[in-house]
C-alpha positions in Angstrom: 188.7 -54.7 19.7 185.4 -52.5 20.5 182.2 -54.7 20.5 179.5 -53.6 18.0 176.1 -53.2 19.2 172.6 -53.3 17.0 170.0 -51.0 19.1 166.5 -52.1 18.8 163.5 -49.3 19.5 160.4 -51.5 20.3 157.0 -49.0 20.3 153.8 -49.9 22.0 150.8 -49.1 21.2 149.8 -47.2 24.7 152.7 -46.5 26.9 156.3 -45.2 26.5 158.7 -45.9 24.0 161.5 -48.8 25.7 165.4 -49.1 24.0 166.7 -53.0 24.0 170.3 -53.6 23.0 171.5 -57.0 21.1 175.3 -57.7 21.1 176.6 -58.9 17.6 179.2 -62.1 19.0 182.7 -61.8 18.5 183.2 -65.0 16.4 181.0 -63.7 14.0 182.1 -60.5 13.5 185.9 -61.6 13.6 185.1 -64.8 10.7 183.7 -62.3 8.6 186.4 -60.0 8.6 188.7 -63.1 8.1 186.5 -64.2 4.9 186.3 -60.2 3.7 190.1 -60.0 4.3 190.8 -63.2 1.7 188.4 -62.0 -0.7 190.2 -58.9 -1.4 193.7 -60.5 -1.1 192.6 -63.1 -3.6 190.9 -60.2 -6.0 193.9 -57.6 -5.3 196.5 -60.8 -6.0 194.4 -61.8 -9.6 194.7 -57.7 -10.3 198.3 -57.9 -10.2 198.7 -61.4 -12.3 196.6 -59.2 -14.7 198.6 -56.7 -15.0 201.4 -59.1 -14.8 200.3 -60.6 -18.1 199.2 -57.7 -19.9 203.0 -56.2 -19.8 204.3 -59.4 -21.0 201.9 -59.0 -23.9 202.7 -55.6 -24.9 206.8 -56.1 -24.0 206.1 -52.9 -21.4 209.2 -54.3 -19.1 209.2 -51.3 -16.6 205.6 -51.8 -15.7 206.3 -55.9 -15.7 209.0 -55.4 -13.0 206.9 -52.9 -11.3 204.1 -55.2 -10.8 206.1 -58.6 -10.5 208.2 -56.5 -7.0 204.3 -56.0 -5.7 203.2 -59.8 -6.9 206.0 -60.8 -4.9 204.6 -59.6 -1.4 201.5 -62.3 -2.1 203.3 -65.4 -2.9 206.5 -64.8 -0.3 204.5 -67.4 1.9 203.8 -69.9 -0.2 
């Protein structure tokens, strides 16, 4: 995985400017990605559940089947 880098520019009052680099540790970026993935997963799962309940309330069988098949991908490991 490519390292993400943050570049800072420090300017002195006298003289020339110089550049410094600071690398973001891999563990921080990996942990942030895992947290974002879990948040998106839970949001999508809840949205599908809401759509399933709505289609049941309205009696729309086609939408219920479509959303149920999509929802099965989220619960296959449970």
